[in-house]
N, C-alpha and C positions, 0 to 999 in steps of 0.2 A: 466333612460337610463344608467347612470354611474354605478349604482349598478348592473345592468344586465351585462354590459361588464366586470366589476370587477369579478363578479361571474364566468363568462366564463373563464377568465384568471386564476383564482384561481383553478377552477376545472381542467382545462387543465394542469396546472402546477403540481397539485397533482397526476393526472393520469400518467403523464409523469414520475414523480419521482418514483411512485410505480412500473411502468413497468421497469424502469431502475434498481431499486433496486432488483426486483425479477429476472431479467435476469442476473444480475451480481452474485447474490447469487447461482443460479443454474449452472452457467458456471464456477465457481471457481474450478480449478483442485485440490486445497488444501482441498476442503470441504469434499472429499470422499477419504481418503487414502486407497490404495490397498495393500493387503498383498502379498508378493512374494509367488508363488506356492511352496508347500513343495515337496521335492524330496527325495525319498528313494532309497537306493542301496541294492540289495540283494546279500549277500556274501555266497557262498556255501563252506563248508569245508568238504573234503572227508577224510575218514580214509584209509590210504594206508599202506600196510605192509612195515616195514623198515628192512634194512639189519643190520648186526651186525658190521657195520663200526664204528670206534671211533667217538664220538661226535665232531662236528666242534667247533672250538674256536669261541666264539662270537666276532664279529667285534667291535672294539672300537667305542663307541658312539661319534658322532661328537659334538664338542663344539658349542653351539648355543649362540651367543651374541645378545641380543635384541637390536634393533636399537632404538635410543632415540626418544621419541615422539616429534613430531613437536611442537614448541612453539605456544601457542594459539595466533592467530592474534588479534591485538588490534581492538576492535569493534568501529572503527571510521566510521562515516558517511561521506557523501560527502561535508558537509558544515562546516565552522568554527563557533564555539560556539559564541553566542552573540545575540543582538537584532538589526535587520536591518529594516529600513523604506523604503518602495517602493515608486515609483513615483506616482504622482496624475494622475489618468486616467479618462477621460470624459466618463460618463455612460448615456449620453443624458439628463436625468432629474436631474443630479447632478454628483459630482465627487466621485470616489472610491480611497481610499488610505489604504493600509494595512501595518502591521508591522509583520515581521516574527521573532519568537523566536526560536533560534537554541540551542539545548542542546544535548551533546553527538554526535555531527555531524549530527543530524537529526532535522527535523522540529518538534518542541514540541508544538507550538501554532501559530495561525495566528489571529491577532486582527485587526478589522476594525477601522481605525482612522477617515475616512470619508466615507459616503455613501449617496445615494439620500434619503432625508428625509423631503423634503418640501411639498410634495403632499401626501394626505392620501393613495392613491394607491401605491405610491413608498414605504411608510412606511410599508404597509401591505405585499407587495411582498418581500421586502428586509428582513423583519423579518422572513420570511420562507426560503429565498434563502441563506442568509448569513451563518446560521449554516450548511447547506448542503455543501456549497462551502468550508467552513473551514474543515469539517469532511473529505471530499474527498481529500483535499490537504494534510491532515495528513496521510491518507491512502496511497496515491501514492507518497508521499514525493517529490512532485514537484509542479510546477504551471500548469501542464497539466491536468486540471480538465475539466469535461464535462460541457456543457452549461445547465443551469437549465431552463426548459421550463417556459416561462412567465417572465423570468428575464435574457434574453439573453444579454442585454447591461451591466447589473451588472456583469454577468459571464465573459464577455469579458474584462471588466475593471479590475475585480479581477485578472484574469490571467496576465494581463499586469503589474499591480502593484506588484503582488507577484513575477513574473519573475524578475522584476527589483530589488526587495529586495534580492532574492536568488542569483542574479548575484554578489552582494556585499559580500555575505557570503563565 
């Protein structure tokens, strides 16, 4: 019976993640860059007879002074560089605690210091959920990650601990 329930949880989690991944990949506006439509202007030059008037003096060309290019903005992220440990959050079958590594003002890595690992089911589910949570946190550069199907308590606790760590950054 346990194996049957575990199989259902794993399948549901895999299907949910696959659907989530495919819907985000196709909805990304940056995935399909669009080119600006080209515009052409037709100019017509007609030959008209000229009179024998003396040629006009050319107007003095204006002096163009190029404006200085703006200084490139320092590519600073929203966080202070360092390593920050989040609070311990209860995930029902155990605790979750993460450590956020900030480099260049951005989240460079998220490491799990604690996670539910005392039950075989928890070990299996978290071995799949933890890399997904970490990857999404690196993509969105915040603790606002989606819940992983089948690992909702771990997902909630991950968000809580990471938000605490980022509040210190």
